[in-house]
C-alpha positions, 0 to 999 in steps of 0.5 A: 761434519761437512761432506767431502767434495772434489773441489776441496781437494782441487779435484774434478770428477772427470780428473779422478776418472782420468787418473784412475784410467791411466793407472789401470792402463799402466798396471795392465802394461806392466803386469799383462802386456809386457809380461806376455810379449816378453814371454812369447819373445823368449819362448820363440828365441829358445825354440829357434836356438834349439830347432835343430835339436828338437825334430821328433822321430817318435811319439814319445819324443813329441810328448817330451818336447810338448812338456819341455816347451810348456815348462819353458813357456811357464819360465819365460812368462813367469819370470817377467811376470814377477819382475814387472809385478815388482815394477808395478808395486814400485811405480805406484808406491814410490813414483805415482804414489808420491804425486800431489794428484794421487795424494789428493785423490787418496785423501779425498777417498779417506775422508769420504770413507770417514764421512760415510762411517760417521753418517751411518752412526747418525742414523737412529735405526743403526743404534736401535738394532744393535745387540748389547755387546755391539752397542757397548763396543760402538760407544767405546769406539766413539770415546777412543776416537775422542782420545779417551783411554780405558783405565784397566786397573779400575776394572770391576769384575762384578760389573764387567761391562762398565768402564772407567775412561781417562782424559786430561787426568779426569776419570769418567765412570761409564755404564750401560743398559741394553735390555730395557728402559731404565725406570728405577732410580736406584740404578743412579744411586748405585752408579754414584756409589761405584763411581766414588769407589773408583775415584771418578769425577764424572758419570755417564749412563747409556741406555739403548731403550732410554729412561723414563721421566722420573729417572731423567729428573733424578739423574739431573739432580745427582749430576749424572749424565744420561744418554739415550740413542738421540743423545748419542747421535748428538755426540756423533754430530759434533765429531769433526772429520779427521 
């Protein structure tokens, strides 16, 4: 898993900064400067047209005019604001968004986020501090990313955390231990029994706190794949960037 670099996308750090600065300026023009300018202009036009009609002769008229022109001001600024917001959305989606430079920048950011996501999951402490449910969820996300699917028809109510995964017409029984080190070889025998009852071809047993030597040796004899956190990290390291 290589670090995404600017050069890979034909970019430079200065070029990205220049592009983002340009985009921000255009956004400010479309949603702020033009909006305020047109709003002020329209407000002045309305005032000039009605100047002969708004000369106040009493305090009540003064208050009425204040509210009237305040309302007109909202309309004069609000309508251009909505129009130019749509213009901004159109520009960045259909004009700027279609440019090769913008697409390369977005691809760089997406790949960088992807890289950082998997980099965190190569850290031992990340897996160690997870609660049991999160540990299982993270592992399932890895296998789903690797294009496995969960066979819901093989769900076991007695062992609700276990999963049967399918890929290329091959079924894999997956089980988890998230509360303690696995020291009892009978767990391996039980997994073999459960796997056979579901018609699975492979068995994978994940243990957040690892396995003792006896269980490791027995699992190897029975062709059961056992993974502690270090082994999980090795799986993550093999995952290529999309």
